[in-house]
LUMDRENFI-169497 format. One record per atom (N, C-alpha, C, O): residue in three letters; x, y, z. Coordinates in steps of 0.1 Angstrom, whole numbers, padded with zeros to 4 digits, always signed. Example, Ala and Ser with C-alpha at 12.3 -4.5 7.8 and 13.67 -1.06 7.14 Angstrom:
REM residues 2
ALA+0132-0057+0078/ALA+0123-0045+0078/ALA+0132-0033+0078/ALA+0142-0033+0085/SER+0128-0022+0071/SER+0137-0011+0071/SER+0129+0000+0079/SER+0134+0011+0080/
END
This chain:
REM residues 116
MET+0780+0608+1356/MET+0785+0616+1367/MET+0792+0629+1361/MET+0794+0638+1369/ASP+0796+0629+1349/ASP+0803+0639+1343/ASP+0793+0652+1341/ASP+0789+0656+1330/ALA+0790+0659+1352/ALA+0782+0670+1351/ALA+0785+0681+1342/ALA+0776+0687+1337/ASP+0798+0684+1341/ASP+0802+0696+1332/ASP+0805+0690+1318/ASP+0807+0698+1309/GLY+0806+0678+1315/GLY+0807+0674+1302/GLY+0821+0676+1296/GLY+0823+0677+1284/ASN+0831+0675+1306/ASN+0845+0677+1302/ASN+0852+0663+1299/ASN+0864+0662+1296/GLY+0844+0653+1299/GLY+0851+0640+1298/GLY+0858+0633+1309/GLY+0864+0623+1307/ALA+0857+0640+1320/ALA+0863+0634+1334/ALA+0853+0637+1345/ALA+0845+0646+1344/VAL+0855+0628+1355/VAL+0847+0629+1367/VAL+0856+0633+1379/VAL+0865+0626+1384/ASP+0854+0645+1382/ASP+0863+0650+1394/ASP+0857+0646+1407/ASP+0846+0639+1407/ARG+0863+0649+1418/ARG+0857+0644+1431/ARG+0844+0649+1434/ARG+0835+0641+1438/GLU+0841+0662+1432/GLU+0828+0667+1436/GLU+0815+0659+1427/GLU+0804+0657+1432/GLU+0819+0656+1413/GLU+0810+0650+1405/GLU+0808+0635+1410/GLU+0797+0629+1410/PHE+0819+0629+1413/PHE+0818+0615+1418/PHE+0809+0615+1432/PHE+0800+0607+1433/ILE+0812+0623+1440/ILE+0804+0625+1452/ILE+0789+0626+1450/ILE+0780+0620+1456/ALA+0786+0635+1441/ALA+0772+0640+1438/ALA+0765+0628+1430/ALA+0753+0626+1431/GLY+0773+0621+1422/GLY+0767+0610+1414/GLY+0765+0598+1425/GLY+0754+0592+1425/MET+0773+0595+1432/MET+0772+0584+1442/MET+0758+0588+1451/MET+0750+0579+1454/ARG+0758+0600+1456/ARG+0747+0603+1464/ARG+0734+0602+1456/ARG+0724+0596+1461/ARG+0734+0608+1444/ARG+0722+0606+1436/ARG+0718+0591+1433/ARG+0706+0588+1433/SER+0727+0583+1431/SER+0725+0569+1430/SER+0719+0564+1442/SER+0708+0558+1440/ALA+0725+0566+1455/ALA+0718+0561+1466/ALA+0705+0567+1470/ALA+0697+0560+1477/ALA+0702+0580+1466/ALA+0688+0585+1468/ALA+0677+0579+1459/ALA+0666+0577+1463/GLU+0683+0578+1447/GLU+0672+0573+1437/GLU+0666+0559+1438/GLU+0655+0556+1434/ASP+0676+0551+1443/ASP+0673+0536+1445/ASP+0679+0530+1457/ASP+0688+0522+1456/GLU+0675+0535+1468/GLU+0682+0530+1481/GLU+0683+0516+1484/GLU+0693+0512+1491/GLY+0673+0507+1479/GLY+0673+0494+1481/GLY+0683+0488+1473/GLY+0691+0480+1478/SER+0685+0491+1460/SER+0694+0486+1452/SER+0709+0491+1456/SER+0719+0483+1456/TYR+0709+0503+1459/TYR+0723+0509+1465/TYR+0728+0500+1476/TYR+0740+0496+1476/LEU+0718+0498+1486/LEU+0723+0490+1498/LEU+0726+0475+1495/LEU+0734+0469+1501/LYS+0721+0470+1485/LYS+0723+0456+1481/LYS+0738+0456+1474/LYS+0747+0448+1477/ARG+0740+0466+1465/ARG+0753+0467+1460/ARG+0763+0471+1470/ARG+0775+0467+1468/LEU+0761+0478+1481/LEU+0769+0482+1491/LEU+0774+0469+1499/LEU+0785+0470+1504/GLY+0767+0460+1501/GLY+0769+0448+1507/GLY+0779+0440+1499/GLY+0789+0436+1506/ALA+0778+0439+1486/ALA+0789+0433+1478/ALA+0801+0440+1478/ALA+0811+0434+1479/MET+0800+0453+1478/MET+0813+0461+1479/MET+0821+0459+1492/MET+0833+0457+1492/VAL+0813+0459+1502/VAL+0820+0456+1516/VAL+0826+0443+1516/VAL+0837+0442+1521/GLU+0819+0432+1511/GLU+0823+0419+1511/GLU+0836+0418+1503/GLU+0845+0411+1507/ALA+0837+0425+1491/ALA+0849+0425+1483/ALA+0860+0432+1490/ALA+0871+0426+1491/TRP+0858+0443+1495/TRP+0868+0451+1503/TRP+0874+0443+1515/TRP+0886+0442+1517/MET+0866+0436+1521/MET+0870+0426+1533/MET+0878+0416+1528/MET+0889+0414+1534/SER+0876+0409+1517/SER+0883+0399+1512/SER+0896+0403+1507/SER+0906+0396+1508/VAL+0897+0415+1501/VAL+0910+0420+1497/VAL+0919+0423+1507/VAL+0931+0420+1507/CYS+0913+0431+1517/CYS+0921+0438+1528/CYS+0924+0428+1540/CYS+0934+0430+1547/ASP+0917+0417+1542/ASP+0919+0408+1553/ASP+0929+0398+1551/ASP+0926+0386+1548/ALA+0942+0402+1552/ALA+0952+0393+1549/ALA+0954+0379+1556/ALA+0958+0369+1550/ASP+0950+0380+1569/ASP+0951+0368+1577/ASP+0937+0361+1578/ASP+0935+0352+1586/ASP+0928+0364+1570/ASP+0915+0359+1569/ASP+0907+0355+1581/ASP+0900+0345+1581/ASN+0908+0364+1591/ASN+0902+0363+1604/ASN+0888+0370+1605/ASN+0882+0370+1615/GLY+0884+0377+1594/GLY+0871+0383+1593/GLY+0872+0398+1600/GLY+0862+0404+1602/LEU+0884+0403+1602/LEU+0886+0416+1608/LEU+0896+0423+1601/LEU+0904+0415+1594/ILE+0898+0436+1600/ILE+0907+0444+1594/ILE+0914+0451+1606/ILE+0908+0459+1613/ASP+0928+0447+1608/ASP+0935+0453+1618/ASP+0942+0467+1611/ASP+0943+0470+1599/GLN+0948+0474+1621/GLN+0954+0486+1616/GLN+0965+0483+1605/GLN+0965+0491+1595/GLN+0973+0473+1606/GLN+0984+0470+1596/GLN+0977+0466+1583/GLN+0981+0471+1572/GLU+0968+0458+1584/GLU+0961+0454+1571/GLU+0955+0467+1564/GLU+0958+0470+1553/PHE+0947+0476+1571/PHE+0943+0488+1566/PHE+0954+0497+1559/PHE+0952+0502+1548/THR+0964+0498+1566/THR+0976+0507+1563/THR+0982+0501+1551/THR+0985+0508+1541/THR+0985+0488+1549/THR+0990+0482+1538/THR+0981+0483+1527/THR+0986+0485+1516/MET+0969+0482+1528/MET+0958+0484+1516/MET+0959+0497+1511/MET+0960+0498+1499/TYR+0960+0507+1518/TYR+0958+0520+1513/TYR+0973+0528+1511/TYR+0973+0539+1505/THR+0984+0523+1517/THR+0996+0529+1512/THR+0999+0523+1498/THR+1006+0530+1490/ARG+0996+0510+1496/ARG+0998+0504+1483/ARG+0989+0509+1472/ARG+0993+0511+1461/THR+0977+0512+1476/THR+0966+0515+1464/THR+0965+0530+1462/THR+0964+0534+1451/LEU+0965+0537+1473/LEU+0964+0552+1472/LEU+0975+0560+1473/LEU+0976+0572+1469/GLY+0986+0554+1480/GLY+0999+0561+1482/GLY+0997+0570+1495/GLY+1005+0579+1498/ALA+0986+0566+1503/ALA+0984+0574+1516/ALA+0996+0572+1526/ALA+1003+0561+1526/SER+0997+0582+1533/SER+1008+0580+1544/SER+1005+0572+1555/SER+0993+0572+1557/PRO+1012+0564+1562/PRO+1009+0557+1574/PRO+1003+0564+1584/PRO+0993+0560+1591/GLU+1008+0576+1587/GLU+1004+0586+1598/GLU+0989+0590+1596/GLU+0980+0589+1605/ASP+0986+0594+1582/ASP+0972+0597+1578/ASP+0963+0585+1582/ASP+0953+0586+1588/LEU+0967+0574+1577/LEU+0959+0563+1578/LEU+0957+0558+1592/LEU+0948+0551+1596/ALA+0967+0562+1602/ALA+0965+0558+1616/ALA+0954+0566+1621/ALA+0945+0560+1628/ALA+0953+0579+1617/ALA+0941+0588+1622/ALA+0929+0583+1616/ALA+0919+0582+1623/ALA+0929+0580+1604/ALA+0917+0574+1597/ALA+0912+0562+1604/ALA+0901+0561+1608/PHE+0920+0552+1606/PHE+0916+0540+1613/PHE+0911+0543+1626/PHE+0902+0535+1630/THR+0915+0551+1634/THR+0909+0554+1647/THR+0896+0560+1646/THR+0888+0556+1655/LYS+0893+0568+1637/LYS+0879+0573+1634/LYS+0871+0562+1630/LYS+0859+0562+1634/LEU+0875+0553+1622/LEU+0866+0542+1617/LEU+0864+0530+1628/LEU+0855+0522+1627/ASP+0873+0530+1637/ASP+0871+0520+1647/ASP+0862+0523+1658/ASP+0865+0527+1669/LEU+0849+0522+1654/LEU+0838+0528+1663/LEU+0839+0522+1676/LEU+0836+0530+1685/ASN+0841+0510+1678/ASN+0840+0504+1691/ASN+0855+0504+1699/ASN+0856+0499+1711/GLY+0865+0509+1692/GLY+0878+0511+1698/GLY+0885+0497+1702/GLY+0893+0497+1711/ASP+0881+0487+1694/ASP+0887+0474+1698/ASP+0901+0471+1689/ASP+0907+0460+1691/GLY+0905+0480+1681/GLY+0917+0478+1674/GLY+0916+0471+1661/GLY+0926+0468+1654/SER+0903+0469+1657/SER+0899+0462+1644/SER+0887+0466+1637/SER+0877+0471+1644/LEU+0886+0465+1624/LEU+0874+0469+1618/LEU+0866+0457+1613/LEU+0870+0448+1605/ASP+0854+0457+1617/ASP+0845+0444+1614/ASP+0837+0448+1600/ASP+0839+0459+1594/ALA+0830+0438+1596/ALA+0821+0443+1584/ALA+0811+0452+1586/ALA+0807+0460+1577/GLY+0806+0453+1598/GLY+0795+0463+1602/GLY+0801+0476+1601/GLY+0796+0485+1594/GLU+0814+0479+1608/GLU+0821+0490+1608/GLU+0823+0495+1593/GLU+0820+0507+1590/ILE+0828+0487+1585/ILE+0831+0489+1572/ILE+0819+0493+1564/ILE+0820+0502+1555/ARG+0808+0486+1566/ARG+0796+0489+1559/ARG+0791+0503+1563/ARG+0786+0510+1554/ARG+0791+0506+1575/ARG+0786+0519+1580/ARG+0795+0530+1574/ARG+0789+0540+1568/ALA+0809+0528+1575/ALA+0818+0538+1570/ALA+0816+0540+1554/ALA+0816+0551+1549/THR+0813+0529+1548/THR+0811+0531+1533/THR+0798+0537+1529/THR+0798+0545+1519/GLU+0787+0535+1537/GLU+0775+0541+1534/GLU+0777+0556+1538/GLU+0774+0565+1530/GLU+0783+0559+1550/GLU+0786+0573+1552/GLU+0794+0580+1542/GLU+0791+0592+1539/TYR+0804+0574+1536/TYR+0813+0580+1526/TYR+0804+0584+1515/TYR+0806+0595+1510/HIS+0796+0575+1511/HIS+0787+0579+1499/HIS+0775+0588+1502/HIS+0769+0593+1492/THR+0771+0589+1514/THR+0758+0595+1515/THR+0758+0607+1525/THR+0749+0615+1524/SER+0768+0609+1534/SER+0769+0618+1543/SER+0774+0632+1539/SER+0784+0634+1533/GLU+0766+0641+1544/GLU+0770+0656+1541/GLU+0779+0661+1551/GLU+0784+0672+1549/ASP+0781+0654+1562/ASP+0790+0657+1574/ASP+0804+0656+1572/ASP+0808+0644+1572/PRO+0814+0665+1569/PRO+0827+0660+1566/PRO+0834+0654+1577/PRO+0845+0649+1575/GLN+0828+0655+1590/GLN+0833+0648+1601/GLN+0829+0634+1604/GLN+0833+0627+1614/ALA+0820+0630+1596/ALA+0815+0616+1598/ALA+0826+0606+1596/ALA+0834+0607+1587/PRO+0825+0597+1605/PRO+0836+0586+1605/PRO+0840+0581+1592/PRO+0851+0579+1589/GLY+0828+0578+1584/GLY+0830+0572+1571/GLY+0836+0581+1561/GLY+0840+0576+1551/ASN+0838+0593+1564/ASN+0844+0602+1554/ASN+0858+0601+1556/ASN+0866+0608+1550/TRP+0864+0592+1564/TRP+0878+0588+1566/TRP+0882+0574+1560/TRP+0893+0569+1561/LEU+0872+0570+1553/LEU+0874+0555+1548/LEU+0886+0554+1539/LEU+0892+0544+1540/PHE+0890+0563+1532/PHE+0902+0564+1523/PHE+0913+0573+1530/PHE+0922+0576+1523/GLY+0913+0576+1542/GLY+0922+0586+1548/GLY+0916+0600+1548/GLY+0905+0602+1544/PRO+0924+0610+1552/PRO+0919+0624+1552/PRO+0920+0630+1539/PRO+0929+0639+1537/PHE+0913+0627+1529/PHE+0913+0633+1516/PHE+0902+0644+1514/PHE+0901+0650+1503/
END
């Protein structure tokens, strides 16, 4: 992914590399995506009910990314496609796929890690 050969992968190189990976072998990408969503749900779902509520989402990303609770509240609202106050595996999978493949900066999945 280090397109400029500087020994580091910046945000643009990461996004381009992930999109390339998805485009070159979509079947394999989607298989890996399922495993990634399963792992994310397992880590984030503190009460083990199969859903991610806003508190679990906020806890995950304030601790791991240092994101603000206010930014995460906005992100959660965008990701909660059915407006039920929780994220299920389908919503997380769609968001993860959009995050790695969408060219639309307003796509809900591009809020997966907050408004970065």
